[in-house]
N, C-alpha and C positions, 0 to 999 in steps of 0.2 A: 567448682561448677564450670568455670570457663578455662580450665587448665588445658583442654585439648585444642583450644583455638590458637592458631598461629598468626603471626603478623602477615599482612597482605603484601605480596611481592609486586614488583612492577609487571606490566603486561608481558606475558611470555611471547616468544617468537611465534609459536603456534597460534596464539590468539590474534597477533597482528596479521599473520597470513590469512587466517580464517575471516577476519574483518574485511580485508582487501578483496578476497575472493567473493565474499557475500555481497559487497558493494558492486563488484563487477557483474554479478549475476542479476541483482535487482535493478541495475541501470541498463541492462541489456548489452554491456560490453562483452559479456560471455553469454551468447544467445542460448535459448533452450536447445537441448540436443547436443551441445558442444562436448566433445570428449576432452578430458583433462589428462595430459600426459605428465607423469611424475618427473621424468628427466628434463623436459622443457620447462616446467614450472620451477623446479629446483634451480635451474640455471638462471631463470628470470629473477627469482627472489634471492639468489645467491645464498642458498641455505642447503643443508644436508636434507636427505629424504625423510629423516625422523620427524622433525617438526612439521614438515609438509604433510606427511601422512596423517599426523595427529590433527592438523587443521582440516584436512579433507574429510576425515571421519566425523568431525564435529558437524560439518555441513551435511553429511549423510544422515546423521541423527536429527538434524533440523529439517530434513526433507528437501533440501535444495539440490543435493546430488543423489544420484541412484547408482548402485553398484551392479554391474552385469558380469557374471562369472566368465572368466577367460577373455573378457573384453576391456574391463576397466571402469572408470567413473565418468558419468555424464551429467550435465546440467539437466534438471528435470524439465519436462514439457507439460504445461498445464493443459489438461484435456477439457473439453466443453463442460463436463460434469463438475470439474474442479472449479472452473470460473463461476459456474452457477452457484456452487456451494459457498464460495468466498463472498459473492455479492449478496446471497440470501442472508448469511450471517451478518455481514456489514449492515444490511438494511435493518435487521432486527435491532442491532446495537444503536444505530444512528437514529432510528425512529424513537427509541426510548430516551436517548440523549436530547433529541429535539423537543420532546414533550416536556422534559424537566426544564429546559432552557426557556421555552416560550411561555411557560407558566410561572417563571421566576421573575425576580425584580430587576434583573440586569440585562434585559433584552437588548437595549440600545448599545451597551458596552460590548456585548458579545457580537452584535451586528457590525460594530466598528472593527473588531478584531478580524472577523471573517472578511470584511471589505479589504483590509490590508492584504490578506492572502490572495484575494482576487486581483488586486492591483499588482501583486508580485507575479501572478500568472500572466497578466497582460504585458508586463515588462519583459518577462522571459520570452513571450511570443515575439515581441518586437525585436529582441536580440537573437531570435531563432535558436533558442537554447532549450531543446526538448527535455533535458534532464532537470533544469531549473523549473520548467513548467510543471513537470510531474511532481517535483518536491513541493511547489506552492499549492498544487491541487491537493496533495496529501495533507499539507499543513492546514488547509481549510477544514477538512473533515476531522483531523485530530483536535483542532481548536474547538469545534462544535462538541465533540465528545468530552473533552476536558472541562468545558464550561458547564457540563451537567452536574459537576461536583461529585459524581459517583466514581469512587475508586475502583469498583468492580467492573463498571463499563470500560473504564480506561484500561484496566488490566486485560480484559477480554479483547479489546481492540488491538492491543499490542501484539497479541499472538497472531493477528492477521497482517501485521505491518509488512513483513517481508514479501508475502504472497501478493499483497495489494500493490506493492511497488512494482513487482513483476507485471501485474496486470496493467498498471498505468503506463509502463514502458511500452507494452504491446499496444495499448489503447492509442498512444500518440500516433502510431502509424495509420490509424483508421481515420484520422482527421486531415483535411487538406488545409491550405491557407485561406485567408479571407473570411467573409461573414459566414459562409456555409461550413467553415472549418473550425479552427480553434476559437474563433469568436462565438461560435455556437456553444462550445464548452464553457466559456466564460459567462455567457448569458444565462446558462442553466444555474450557475452558482449565484449570480446576481438576483435571479428570481426567488431563490431560496431566502436570501438576505431580506428582500422586500417583504416577503410573507412574515418573516420573523419580526421585522420592525412594525408591521401592521398588527402583530399579535394574532394572525390568522393561522391557528394550529392545523385545521383541516387542509388548508392550501399548502402549508409548509410540508406536511407529511406526504401529500400527493406529489409535490415537486421532488421530494427526496426519492419517493418510489420511482418516479419517471426517470430521474437521474440515474439510479441504479439499473433500471430496466434498459435504458439506452446503452449503457456500458456493456451489459450482458449481450444485447443484440449485436453490438459491434464486434465483440470478442468471441461469442459463441452463438451464432444465429441458430434459431430453432429452439432455444431454451428460454425459459421465462421465470423471473423471480416473482412477478406479480401473479402468475397463475398459481404458484405454490402458496402465496399469501392468501389468495381468495379461497383456495381449497381448505386451508387450515382455519379459516374464520368460522 
């Protein structure tokens, strides 16, 4: 029955290259629209073009790179409708997760976990580390979804992880320093935690909606997650 299953090998060169390129794309080190040259990348990675091409094709299949005939490979650029779609789906997933968490018996424990993520955001801001700030921001939302206990919500959220990272990297540039800047972003998360501790489901959902809407308006002005929600109710 298991005769066709082979032992798992160590991570291949192509997998390592794909992971590093993926990280560079999601953190903004390779900005949207960047053209990837085979010769340059092969020299940087000190590999032949075979594993490099395999790695880049993986990213094409994941939707992170696009291939243009006679021109080459480019990092994708998220259009306004892409941003809207990402945050609309995120909103649906996180609303469902929040409802399960706030109605469950571990509200305080989950609130503490979320507070740790917000503390990490504040620390990253103090160190002027935008990458760590985005990672802590993402950790907040991942923790909320995982706390729902729904394997399916977690699985669906994972499919949005890479694109969400790209959005967070771009979102960082829309905030300035000080209270009207990143502090505002941190305050939004703290208000969500307060509603969770109070057991106020309606307020928590409204705050999550506003949080998603703020991100969409910063990244894709003129589109609205909330308009689509109201139209579908």
